[in-house]
N, C-alpha and C positions, 0 to 999 in steps of 0.2 A: 473431338479429339483434343487432348491437353497439349501443353507446351512440350518442347523437346527438353529432356532432362540430361544433364551431364552425368549425374550419379544415378545408376539404375535402382529401381525400387526393391529389387531382390537383395541388393547389397544393404539397403536400409533395414529390411526384414532381418537379415543375418546379424547386423549390428545390434538391433534391439533384442533379439533372442540371446545373443552373447551377453548382453547386459542383464538378462534374467527374465525378459518378458515371455510368458508361455504362448501368447497370441498377440499379433500386431495387426491393427486395422489398416486398410489402404490409406485412410486420411492421415494416420500417424506416420506411415512411411513417406507420404508426400510432404508432410510438415518437416520431418527430419531431413529429407533430401533438400528442401528449400533452405532450411537453416544452414546446413553444411555447405551447400553451394555458395550461399551469400558470404559465409565466413571464409571459405576458400578463395573466393574472388578478392575479398579485402586483403587477406594474407598474401595472395599472389601479387597484387598491385604493390604492396609495401615491399615485397622481395625484389620486384622489378626496379623500384626506386633505389633500393640499396645497391643493386648491381650496377645501375647506371651511375650512381654517385661514385662507385669504385672504378668507373671507367671501363666496365665490361658489358658485353651484350648478353653473355651467358649468365643465367640465374643459377647459383650454386645452392647446395644443401645448407651451407653456412648462412646464405642470405635468408633462406626460409626460416632457419632456426632463430636468427636475430630478429626477423620480422615477428615471429611468434612470441619471443620474449618481450619485444616492444609493445605488442598487442595486449599482453597480460598486465602491463604496468598501468 
């Protein structure tokens, strides 16, 4: 049995099909899930830092948006 995933493989299949893939292998679903989870954890950690810097415990959509923009630079 594999590791516990945050993002379900069915959602990865749906994303890949929406992107135009007629078929998606299980390994491709797993790879996409791993990549998105890693990116999400990095983005989430940056958003937490931004909310703490602002003196808040609650992470807001603005924190996530700013973290995303900082991550693109």
